[in-house]
C-alpha positions in Angstrom: -7.3 -2.7 -9.4 -6.6 -3.9 -5.9 -2.9 -4.4 -6.8 -2.7 -0.8 -8.1 -4.5 0.5 -5.0 -2.2 -1.5 -2.7 0.9 0.1 -4.3 -0.4 3.6 -3.7 -1.6 2.8 -0.2 1.9 1.6 0.7 3.2 4.9 -0.6 0.6 6.9 1.4 1.5 5.0 4.5 5.2 5.7 4.0 4.5 9.4 3.4 2.3 9.6 6.5 5.1 8.1 8.6 7.6 10.5 7.1 5.4 13.4 8.0 5.0 12.2 11.6 8.7 11.5 12.1 10.3 14.4 10.2 7.6 17.1 10.3 5.7 16.4 13.5 4.1 19.9 13.9 2.1 19.6 10.7 1.1 15.9 11.2 -2.1 16.7 13.1 -3.2 18.9 10.2 -2.3 16.7 7.2 -2.7 13.2 8.8 -6.1 13.6 10.5 -8.6 10.7 10.2 -10.9 12.5 7.7 -8.0 13.3 5.4 -6.7 9.7 5.6 -10.2 8.3 4.7 -10.6 10.7 1.9 -7.1 9.8 0.5 -8.0 6.1 0.6 -11.2 6.7 -1.3 -9.3 8.8 -3.9 -6.7 6.0 -4.3 -9.4 3.3 -4.9 -11.3 5.6 -7.3 -8.2 6.3 -9.4 -7.2 2.6 -9.4 -10.7 1.7 -10.7 -10.5 4.4 -13.4 -7.1 3.1 -14.5 -8.5 -0.4 -15.0 -11.9 0.6 -16.4 -10.9 0.5 -20.1 -9.9 -3.1 -19.7 -13.5 -3.9 -18.9 -14.6 -2.7 -22.3 -11.7 -3.3 -24.7 -13.0 -6.7 -25.9 -16.2 -8.0 -27.5 -17.5 -11.6 -27.2 -19.8 -13.3 -29.6 -20.8 -17.0 -30.3 -19.8 -18.7 -33.5 -20.2 -22.2 -34.8 -17.3 -24.4 -35.9 -16.7 -28.0 -36.9 -15.1 -29.9 -34.1 -14.3 -33.7 -34.2 -16.8 -34.2 -37.1 -19.6 -32.2 -35.5 -20.3 -29.1 -37.7 -22.4 -27.2 -35.1 -20.1 -26.7 -32.1 -20.7 -23.3 -30.6 -17.6 -21.5 -29.2 -16.9 -17.9 -28.0 -14.9 -15.6 -30.3 -13.0 -12.8 -28.6 -12.2 -9.7 -30.6 -10.9 -6.2 -29.7 -13.6 -3.6 -29.4 -14.4 -1.2 -32.2 -13.1 1.8 -30.4 -9.7 0.1 -29.9 -9.1 -1.1 -33.4 -10.7 1.7 -35.4 -10.9 4.8 -33.2 -7.5 4.5 -31.6 -5.4 1.5 -32.8 -4.2 -1.5 -30.9 -0.7 -0.2 -30.8 -1.7 3.2 -29.4 -4.1 1.7 -26.9 -1.8 -0.9 -25.4 1.3 1.5 -25.5 -0.6 4.2 -23.7 -2.0 1.8 -21.1 1.3 0.1 -20.3 3.3 3.3 -20.4 0.9 4.9 -18.0 1.1 1.9 -15.7 4.9 1.8 -15.8 5.1 5.5 -15.0 2.4 6.0 -12.4 2.0 2.5 -10.9 5.5 1.2 -10.9 8.3 3.8 -11.4 6.9 6.8 -9.5 5.7 4.9 -6.4 8.9 2.8 -6.3 11.2 5.8 -6.7 9.2 7.7 -4.1 9.4 4.8 -1.7 13.1 4.4 -2.1 13.6 8.1 -1.3 11.2 7.9 1.7 13.0 4.8 2.9 16.3 6.6 2.9 14.9 9.6 4.7 13.2 7.4 7.3 16.4 5.4 7.8 18.3 8.7 8.4 15.6 9.8 10.9 15.8 6.4 12.6 19.6 6.8 13.1 19.2 10.3 14.5 16.4 9.1 16.8 18.6 6.2 18.0 21.3 8.6 18.9 18.8 10.7 20.8 17.5 7.6 22.6 21.1 6.7 23.7 21.5 10.2 25.0 18.2 10.0 27.0 19.3 6.6 28.4 22.5 8.2 29.7 20.5 11.0 31.3 18.1 8.3 32.9 15.0 9.9 31.3 13.2 6.5 30.9 9.7 7.9 30.1 10.9 9.9 27.1 13.2 7.0 26.1 10.2 4.6 26.1 8.1 6.8 23.8 11.0 7.3 21.4 11.6 3.5 21.4 8.0 2.9 20.3 8.3 5.5 17.6 11.5 3.9 16.4 10.0 0.5 16.3 7.1 1.7 14.1 9.5 3.5 11.7 11.7 0.4 11.5 8.7 -1.8 10.8 7.6 0.5 7.9 11.2 0.4 6.5 11.0 -3.4 6.5 7.6 -3.4 4.9 8.6 -1.0 2.2 11.8 -3.0 1.5 9.7 -6.2 1.0 7.4 -4.3 -1.2 10.2 -3.0 -3.4 11.8 -6.5 -3.7 8.7 -7.9 -5.3 7.5 -4.9 -7.3 10.7 -3.8 -9.0 11.1 -7.1 -11.0 7.5 -6.7 -12.3 8.2 -3.1 -13.3 11.4 -4.2 -15.2 9.5 -7.0 -17.0 6.7 -4.5 -18.0 9.2 -2.0 -19.3 10.9 -4.7 -21.4 7.6 -5.8 -22.7 6.8 -2.3 -23.9 10.2 -2.0 -25.7 9.8 -5.5 -27.2 6.2 -4.7 -28.5 6.7 -1.2 -29.8 10.4 -0.8 -30.7 12.2 -4.1 -31.3 11.3 -7.6 -30.3 13.9 -8.6 -27.7 12.0 -11.0 -25.4 11.4 -14.7 -25.4 7.8 -14.7 -24.2 8.0 -18.3 -23.0 10.6 -17.1 -20.5 8.6 -13.9 -19.9 5.4 -15.7 -19.0 7.3 -17.8 -16.5 8.9 -14.7 -14.9 5.5 -13.0 -14.7 4.1 -16.1 -13.0 6.9 -16.1 -10.4 6.7 -12.3 -9.8 2.9 -12.5 -9.3 3.4 -15.4 -6.9 5.9 -13.5 -4.8 3.6 -10.4 -4.8 0.8 -12.5 -3.4 3.1 -14.1 -0.8 4.3 -10.6 0.3 0.8 -9.7 1.6 0.7 -12.3 4.4 4.4 -11.5 5.1 3.5 -7.8 5.6 0.8 -8.8 8.0 3.3 -10.9 9.9 5.7 -8.0 10.0 3.0 -5.7 11.3 2.0 -8.1 14.0 5.6 -9.0 15.0 7.0 -5.4 15.1 4.1 -3.2 16.1 2.5 -3.4 19.5 0.0 -0.8 18.5 -1.0 -2.8 15.4 -1.6 -5.9 17.5 -3.7 -3.9 20.0 -5.8 -2.3 17.2 -6.3 -5.7 15.5 -7.4 -7.2 18.8 -9.9 -4.4 19.3 -11.3 -4.6 15.8 -11.6 -8.4 15.3 -11.2 -10.2 18.6 -12.7 -8.1 21.4 -15.7 -7.1 19.3 -17.0 -3.6 18.6 -18.9 -3.3 21.8 -16.5 -4.7 24.2 -14.1 -2.5 26.3 -10.5 -2.5 25.3 -7.5 -2.0 27.4 -4.1 -0.4 27.1 -1.0 -2.3 28.2 -1.4 -0.6 31.7 -4.8 -2.2 32.1 -6.8 1.1 31.7 -10.2 0.9 30.0 -10.1 3.5 27.2 -13.3 2.9 25.1 -15.5 3.9 28.1 -13.8 7.2 28.6 -16.0 10.1 27.3 -14.8 12.3 24.5 -16.1 15.4 22.8 -18.3 13.5 20.4 -19.1 10.3 22.3 -17.1 7.1 22.5 -14.5 7.2 19.7 -11.7 4.9 18.8 -8.9 5.3 21.3 -6.1 5.6 18.6 -8.0 8.3 16.7 -8.6 10.2 20.0 -5.1 10.0 21.2 -3.6 11.2 17.9 -6.1 13.8 16.7 -7.7 15.3 19.8 -6.2 17.8 22.2 -6.0 17.1 25.9 -3.8 15.8 28.6 -4.1 12.2 27.4 -2.8 12.8 23.9 0.3 11.1 22.7 3.4 12.7 21.2 3.1 13.9 17.6 5.9 11.5 16.7 3.6 8.5 17.1 1.1 7.5 14.6 -1.9 5.1 14.6 -1.3 2.5 12.0 
């Protein structure tokens, strides 16, 4: 469930960044904090619904067998549930489950991320050309803002690339498994099990790698992480210029500085091309 949710959260993050970079005027409407929280809740709910049948597709009952001369050894017998074997059929159940997973958990997110990665890379090249022009015109303030935005976009491109490198092999193995199970047996499952073991290992390794990428390439992520986990919820936080921002009054009381700067109107708001990660 969490793996499925992480795939769609990565896609949601890439889509949000694309809106901020390529469609900045509508970012304040579609990427507000309430909408983001609602989308996260929907993603986890759908991931739970997707995995819910696997919680009920087996039954467990104790039986007694003879083991090493002892005729009363109790073991657990695992059978497929009645609704799988008699109502649907095992072939229909597993084919529909894995086909849905391939389409909506592997192929659709991966294809969408490839497209978004290409669009973000093009936007990054255009922004770099604009930054070079600003440097020639000695407009350092605008150039600094554009540099921060470019770093965030580049960071996301790297994160999505790492994600695709570990997810695409698993998608290929799953597709081959469906073909081998339903059409013609073409796989050696001794090799397949080894491949799945390695792909799962690299997926797990990619999570701390992503965290390292965020910390290494995003100043804003480091500042937000420091505010949330190091400074404590009640302590004042500072910007890089040393200004205290949590103590500044806002319309509804003391809000998170990143939410305030991105979503509120006022003289202190940031450019629409920046996003709080």
